[in-house]
C-alpha positions in Angstrom: -5.3 14.2 -5.2 -8.5 13.8 -3.1 -10.7 16.8 -2.5 -13.2 15.5 0.0 -12.1 15.4 3.6 -12.8 11.7 4.1 -10.9 10.8 1.0 -7.9 12.8 2.3 -8.0 10.8 5.5 -8.3 7.5 3.6 -5.2 8.5 1.6 -3.3 9.2 4.8 -4.4 5.8 6.2 -3.4 4.0 3.0 0.1 5.5 3.0 0.6 4.6 6.7 -0.7 1.1 6.3 1.4 0.5 3.1 4.5 1.5 4.9 3.7 -0.9 7.8 2.8 -3.8 5.4 6.0 -3.3 3.4 8.0 -3.5 6.6 6.3 -6.6 7.8 6.7 -8.3 4.4 10.4 -7.5 4.3 10.8 -9.0 7.8 9.0 -12.1 6.7 11.2 -12.5 3.7 14.3 -11.9 5.8 13.3 -14.7 8.3 12.7 -17.1 5.4 16.0 -16.2 3.8 17.8 -16.7 7.1 16.1 -20.1 7.5 17.2 -21.2 4.0 20.8 -20.3 4.9 20.6 -22.4 8.1 19.2 -25.3 6.1 22.2 -25.2 3.8 24.6 -25.1 6.7 23.5 -26.2 10.1 20.4 -28.5 10.3 20.2 -28.5 14.1 19.8 -24.7 14.3 17.4 -24.8 11.3 15.1 -27.2 13.2 14.9 -24.8 16.1 14.5 -21.8 13.8 11.6 -23.4 11.9 9.1 -22.7 14.7 10.0 -19.0 14.5 9.4 -19.0 10.7 6.0 -20.8 11.3 5.1 -18.1 13.9 5.9 -15.3 11.4 3.9 -17.0 8.6 0.9 -17.6 10.8 0.8 -14.0 12.1 1.2 -12.7 8.5 -1.8 -14.9 7.5 -3.8 -13.8 10.5 -3.5 -10.1 9.7 -4.1 -10.8 5.9 -0.6 -9.8 4.9 -0.5 -13.0 2.9 -3.3 -15.5 2.2 -3.7 -18.4 4.6 -3.1 -21.0 1.8 0.1 -19.2 0.8 1.3 -19.5 4.4 0.4 -23.2 4.5 2.2 -23.7 1.2 5.3 -21.9 2.4 5.3 -23.9 5.7 5.1 -27.1 3.7 7.9 -26.2 1.3 10.2 -25.0 4.1 9.7 -28.1 6.2 10.3 -30.2 3.0 13.6 -28.4 2.6 14.7 -29.5 6.0 13.8 -33.2 5.4 16.1 -33.3 2.3 
């Protein structure tokens, strides 16, 4: 455990940020999972939902939750799923 006051504060911040990041990551995974279910079933709804998935991925990349190349890669793969 930290002894110095600034280290204690840094620990509190890390705990808070980790909780938020985990929540955001699980939301992102849920949206992608929902999209994949739509692709398997209803392609019309999947086309509309794709923009929401893109939005989530772009925001995640913007706040450094995931790297921008990973976001681009996922967007590419998800759109490829729809075309098949």
